[in-house]
C-alpha positions in Angstrom: 0.3 0.1 -0.1 2.4 3.0 -1.1 2.0 6.1 0.9 -1.7 4.8 1.7 -3.7 4.0 4.8 -5.4 6.3 7.1 -7.1 6.7 10.1 -10.6 8.3 11.2 -11.8 8.0 14.0 -16.3 9.0 13.7 -18.7 9.0 16.3 -20.9 5.7 16.9 -21.1 4.1 13.8 -17.8 4.9 12.9 -14.6 4.3 14.6 -14.0 7.1 16.9 -12.8 8.5 20.3 -15.9 10.2 22.2 -16.0 10.8 25.8 -17.1 7.1 26.5 -14.5 5.8 24.8 -11.6 7.6 26.9 -11.2 6.2 30.1 -12.0 7.9 33.1 -9.1 9.3 35.1 -7.8 6.3 37.3 -9.4 3.6 35.1 -7.7 0.4 34.8 -7.4 -0.6 31.2 -8.3 -4.4 30.7 -4.9 -6.6 30.7 -6.2 -7.4 26.8 -6.0 -3.8 25.7 -2.1 -3.5 27.3 -1.7 -6.8 24.9 -3.0 -5.5 22.1 -1.3 -2.3 22.4 2.0 -3.8 22.0 0.8 -4.6 18.6 1.3 -1.4 17.9 5.0 -1.3 17.4 5.3 -4.0 15.3 5.7 -2.1 11.9 8.6 0.7 13.3 9.9 -2.8 14.7 10.3 -3.9 11.1 11.2 -0.6 9.9 13.1 0.2 12.2 16.8 -1.0 11.3 16.4 -0.1 7.6 15.4 3.8 8.6 18.5 4.0 11.0 20.8 3.0 8.2 19.1 5.2 6.1 19.7 7.9 8.9 23.6 7.5 9.1 23.9 7.3 5.2 24.5 3.7 4.3 24.9 3.0 0.3 21.4 1.6 -0.4 20.4 2.5 2.7 17.0 3.8 1.5 16.5 1.3 -1.2 15.4 -0.9 1.5 12.5 1.3 3.3 11.5 2.2 -0.3 10.7 -1.0 -1.2 9.6 -3.1 2.3 8.1 0.2 3.6 5.5 0.1 1.3 4.2 -3.8 2.1 5.7 -3.8 6.1 4.4 0.0 6.1 1.0 0.0 4.2 0.1 -3.5 5.3 0.5 -2.2 8.9 -1.3 1.0 8.5 -4.1 -1.3 7.2 -4.8 -3.5 9.8 -4.3 -1.2 12.0 -7.4 0.6 10.2 -9.0 -2.5 10.0 -9.1 -3.4 14.2 -9.5 0.4 14.6 -13.0 -0.3 12.6 -14.0 -3.9 14.3 -14.4 -2.3 18.0 -17.7 -0.9 17.0 -19.5 -3.9 15.5 -17.9 -5.6 18.6 -19.8 -3.4 20.5 -23.2 -3.5 18.3 -23.1 -7.5 18.5 -22.2 -8.2 21.8 -22.3 -5.1 24.2 -18.5 -5.7 25.5 -17.2 -2.0 25.7 -13.8 -2.8 27.8 -12.2 -2.5 24.2 -13.3 0.9 23.0 -9.8 2.7 24.6 -8.4 0.4 21.2 -10.2 3.1 18.7 -8.6 6.0 19.2 -4.9 4.4 19.9 -5.1 2.1 16.7 -5.8 4.7 14.8 -3.3 7.1 15.9 -1.1 5.0 15.3 -2.3 4.0 12.3 -1.9 8.0 11.4 2.0 7.7 12.2 2.4 4.5 9.9 1.0 5.7 7.6 2.7 9.3 7.9 5.5 7.4 7.8 5.4 5.4 4.7 4.2 9.4 3.1 7.5 10.5 4.1 9.5 7.4 3.1 8.0 7.8 -0.4 8.5 11.4 -0.6 12.3 11.0 -0.3 13.3 8.3 -1.2 11.6 6.8 -4.5 12.9 9.4 -6.8 14.4 6.3 -9.0 10.7 5.1 -9.1 9.2 8.3 -10.1 11.2 10.9 -11.6 10.9 14.3 -11.0 9.6 16.6 -7.6 8.4 15.6 -4.7 5.1 16.4 -5.9 5.6 13.8 -8.7 6.5 11.1 -5.5 3.4 11.9 -3.6 1.3 12.2 -6.5 2.5 12.0 -10.0 0.3 8.7 -10.7 -3.7 8.2 -9.6 -2.7 5.7 -6.9 -0.2 8.0 -4.8 -2.7 10.8 -5.6 -5.7 8.9 -3.5 -3.6 7.5 -1.0 -1.3 10.3 -0.5 -5.2 12.0 0.1 -6.0 9.9 2.3 -3.4 10.2 4.4 -3.3 13.7 4.6 -6.6 13.7 6.0 -5.3 11.7 9.2 -3.4 14.8 10.1 -7.2 17.0 11.3 -8.7 13.7 12.4 -5.9 12.8 14.4 -5.0 16.4 16.2 -9.0 16.5 17.3 -8.7 12.8 18.4 -9.3 14.0 22.2 -11.7 14.7 24.5 -10.5 19.0 24.9 -11.3 18.7 21.0 -14.8 17.2 21.2 -15.2 19.8 23.9 -13.8 22.8 21.9 -15.4 22.1 18.6 -18.8 21.1 20.0 -21.3 20.2 17.8 -18.9 20.4 14.8 -16.8 17.4 16.4 -19.2 14.8 15.1 -19.4 15.5 11.2 -15.5 16.1 11.3 -15.0 12.8 12.3 -16.9 11.6 9.8 -15.0 12.6 7.5 -13.7 9.0 8.2 -15.9 7.0 5.3 -14.0 9.6 2.7 -10.9 8.0 4.3 -12.0 4.3 4.1 -13.6 4.9 0.5 -9.9 6.4 -0.5 -7.9 3.2 1.3 -10.3 1.2 -0.6 -9.8 3.3 -4.4 -6.8 3.3 -3.4 -5.6 -0.3 -3.9 -8.2 -0.6 -6.7 -5.8 1.5 -8.5 -2.7 -0.7 -7.9 -4.1 -3.8 -7.9 -7.7 -3.9 -10.0 -10.1 -7.0 -8.0 -7.1 -9.0 -7.0 -4.7 -9.2 -4.2 -4.8 -6.6 -1.9 -7.8 -4.5 -3.3 -9.8 -7.6 -2.9 -8.6 -8.5 0.6 -9.8 -5.1 1.4 -13.3 -5.5 0.2 -13.2 -8.7 2.1 -12.7 -7.0 5.3 -14.9 -4.0 4.4 -17.8 -5.0 3.8 -18.9 -7.1 7.6 -17.7 -3.9 8.8 -19.8 -1.7 6.5 -22.9 -4.3 7.2 -22.9 -3.9 10.5 -23.0 -0.1 10.6 -26.1 -0.1 8.6 -28.7 1.5 10.2 -31.4 -1.6 10.1 -28.5 -4.0 11.0 -27.4 -2.2 14.0 -30.6 -1.4 15.2 -31.6 -5.1 14.8 -29.0 -6.1 16.7 -29.0 -3.6 19.3 -32.6 -4.3 20.2 -32.3 -8.0 19.9 -29.0 -7.8 22.7 -30.8 -5.7 25.2 -34.2 -8.2 24.5 -32.7 -11.1 24.8 -33.9 -12.3 21.7 -32.5 -14.1 18.8 -29.6 -15.2 20.2 -29.0 -17.6 17.6 -29.6 -15.2 14.6 -27.4 -12.6 16.3 -24.6 -15.1 16.9 -24.8 -16.6 13.3 -24.9 -13.0 12.0 -21.4 -12.5 14.0 -19.8 -15.7 12.7 -20.6 -14.5 9.1 -18.9 -11.3 9.6 -16.0 -12.9 11.4 -15.8 -15.5 8.2 -15.5 -12.3 6.1 -13.6 -10.3 7.9 -10.9 -12.7 8.2 -11.0 -13.9 4.7 -9.5 -10.5 3.6 -7.4 -9.8 7.6 -5.1 -12.8 7.3 -3.6 -12.3 3.9 -2.9 -8.8 5.1 -0.8 -10.3 8.2 0.7 -12.9 6.0 2.1 -10.5 3.5 2.8 -8.1 6.8 4.4 -10.7 8.3 6.9 -12.3 5.7 7.8 -8.5 4.4 9.2 -7.5 7.9 11.2 -10.6 8.4 
């Protein structure tokens, strides 16, 4: 995913930090939250040695971040994005809320990974995309869409806190609904790169259940049945199918991420 990836935090139907998603002062996070937070370090661990080599000016050092960065950082960013977006549907299906802090954590981490990917593309791809800075980040349609998606992360991350939410008031929620634009941009970016194959197809597989469980009729039915204690089998079946479809697309991203980073 060359200089792509994105993040966004919209409220309820879009993954986003709101007052309820930020732990209360002194509140202890679930142990699983801390375990999942450790995974956020993976892209930086994989890319760290190559980036350090590039900074030190070793011969051909920047060619390695250029070639592997698109795989490690692009795949990592998409994985973080998918996990972030999965938080809200999981609440819809189960009512669990222990994992809510991960929505913001994974969103901010994704923005960091995506911006690092964009920076590497801007400074180290002159041999692949001859020309100036703008050519390297917008010279092709897939680069332009990926760059747009990444830059849209910036206002979302800067306002992904309770202080910004209070300051923006009624404008905070519409701003963070820009996540839908980011989401669409990621898919378009991958489609321009791969067509209906490989990562583009897998991104659609990941997106399908996450979008379905956000549809107002589906969400309302799930919440009503869960609160009323009815249709447990149907809800479990829906959750199982959604998880299966998501994993069909998610697992290849994990495999590519690990293979490119090791």
